C-alpha positions, 0 to 999 in steps of 0.5 A: 712221660720221659722224652725216650716215650714221646719220641718212641710214641711218635714213630709208631704213629708215624711220626719223627718227634724232633731231638731236644736242641742243644741250645735254646734261647729266648728273648736274648736281647743286649743294650748298651748305652744309646743302643739296642744291639740285640731285641728278644732273639728268639733261637735254636740249635738241634745236635748234629746241624750246622744253623747259620747266622745271617744278616747285615752287618751291624745285625746283631751276630756278633753279639749274639754269638759273643753272648753264647759263647760266654764274652758278653753278659745279655740285658734279657732272655734266657739260655736254655743249654741240654734243657737247663737254664744257664748263665754263662759267666766267662768264655772259660765257663762256656768252655767247660760246658762244651761251648766254644767259640772260633771269632772273627777278630784273632785273640793269640799272643803272637810272642808265643808257640802255637802249642802255648796259644791252643793251652793258653789259659787251661794248662796242666801241671805236675808238681806245681810245674808246666808238663811242656811234655804233656803240652806239647803231645795234646796240642800234636794230637789235636793238630794231626786229628784236624789234619792242619801243618802246623809244628806245635814249637813254632811261634804265632807270629812268625806263621801266616794269618790262614795258619793264626786262622787254623790255630784259633780253629784249634783251640775249640778242641783243645776239650769236649765239644757240645757247640761250635761257634765259627765267624767268617772262618774262610776269610783267610782260608785257601779253596784246599783249606777251607774245604778241610774246614768243611770237611771237619764240620762234617765229622763234628756234626755226625758226632752229634755237635751242633755249629752256629755259622756265620758267612756272608758266602751264598757258596758256604751256605748252601754247601754245608748249611742246615737251617739259616737265622736270618736276625736285622737291626737287632731282631729276629726275622725267620728260620728257614731251610738251608737247602730249599731258600732261594738267593732271593729271598734271604735278599729279602728278608736279610735288607726288608727289600727287593734286590732284582740286580745285585750288581749294577748296570756298568757304562764301560767307555774305554778311552787311552791306557793308563796301565801297562804291566809287560812281561811281568815276573816278580823276586817270588815269581807268583807272577811270572812274564804276566802282561795286562792293561787298564784302559780310562772307563774301564773294569778290568778284571782278574781271576784266578786260585787263590795263589794263582798271581792276580794279587801278586801283580797289583802288589807288585804294581803298587811297589808291594811285591819286589820285581826282577823282570817285566815293565810297569808302565802308568801314564806312559811313565816307566814306574817300575818298582817305585814305592807305594808313596811315589805310586800314590803320588803318581794316581795309583791306589791299591786297596789291600784284602786285609782291611784289619792288617794293611788298609786300617789302623783300627784303634785310631779314628774314623777321621785319622783313617781317612786322611792317612794317606794325604795328610800333606796335601788341601784341604786336610794340610795348610802348608807344613801344617795340618788342618784341623777343620778342613780335615774334618769337615773332609772326612765328613763328607766322605763318610756322608756320600759312603753312608757310614753308619753311625755317622761317627767319626772320632770312633775308632775303626776297630768298634765299627762293623765290618761293612763300615770298616769298608767304607772307611778304606774305600773312602780313604781312596778319594782323598787324592787325584786317583787315576788307576785304582786296584780293590782287591778282593773288595767285598771280604767278610760283608754282608749283601746291602753293602755289596751292593754299594760297594759295586755302585761305588766302584761303578760311578768310578768307572764312569767317571773316568778312572780305570779299574783293576778289580781283582776277586776270588768271588768269580760273579763279581767279576763276570758281571762287573768286567768288560775284561778278565785276564785269568791267571794260573800259577802266575801266569796268564792264561787267557784275556777275555772280552765282552760276551767271552766272559762266562764262568765256563771259560773263566773256570777252563782256565782255572784248572788248565794244565800245561802241556806235557 
């Protein structure tokens, strides 16, 4: 009996037969020397569904999508595509079948234009020469369809990270799509751009495209997900309904344990003022006439939409944004406009949101990254000379404290999961005397288990007497960890909320406040 006859018979019997899957994966495994990254995983993707891959960093998600995208070969297992057994020999082979992936790490050539990157490896030629006119027209058509505000002739190296993310997404649409794989695609996008992407996902779903989507953001799962497959330690755990499975159950499936409270209780003990910002305006005017204060033993949250100025005020304090007017005071000393190096020496440490671009040297080892801010001081140095033994011992102690997995200090940071990379970034802040820590999006792209560890890390610093500036687009972080919150809107501080005043309703009200006419 053919599939259509089976469907008709099921309908006459009062049942709806499930559609044949686009992808059906059985017993997928991947072994590396000493590591079983995937252990006999089963997975299926239906036409027109968004199937979320969910799990802690290191659970096997990236390994799995790299195999499905043709970038890696499995050690065992079978992949069926549209009912046929396939061996995906390369990314090019997968794309010929209609399987395209947008990975978290960009694969763009910075010196080339947008249109050249879009069709790299799939260029059309005319009489043996590159058909530049056709390239330009096709690039324009794709960008117009996606609604991305990009010019085909612009060089990628001059684009913002969000714009580069758009180019990566656009690359997936250069040919006929059957399966779209998206790995943390909103990490670099604003709310508006994220909404645009989700609209695009709804559009391709309606065309029967299956979407495999990796995210750690619960709100995204609720918004676009249909089913969720949970992986843990390379193994398949369960597949559940995205609309009806609550957060507690997902955390239990992902971690194998129940987390009663994601956010720890913090014993605030506000003391002397450590950081005072008075009527600060940056040259870019991303911050306008803003005043904030951070005391010892407290966590001060900065909330607001992307681009509201909350990150820029911390960057201005740290010497990364030029100051037009106003004053920054640290420990009663005017430090306005000092360089980042001098701010480090004064006891102010800023941890950026983009660990790959600003926080870490990805091709260097854990040891080298951790010691980088403090190479001129003990235990990393003896006089003008680097103390290799002291460096190794200090780095090992810090990474043991933060539970780096695997604990391989000489391994390049690029070879660790996102959560472990974030632990290396945090460890850098503990290599010297610091009184004020500014954490800018500290949990971006990390799993729930690592989030808990980071929250506990921030709590411990606060209770030890440090002043904490917490900048986050994840509103629950600000609501649950802060004892005071400043809400930014269009570069200005619109509200200061304290204690019980810190509610979701109060914060959101100021997110969208408009100036009086």
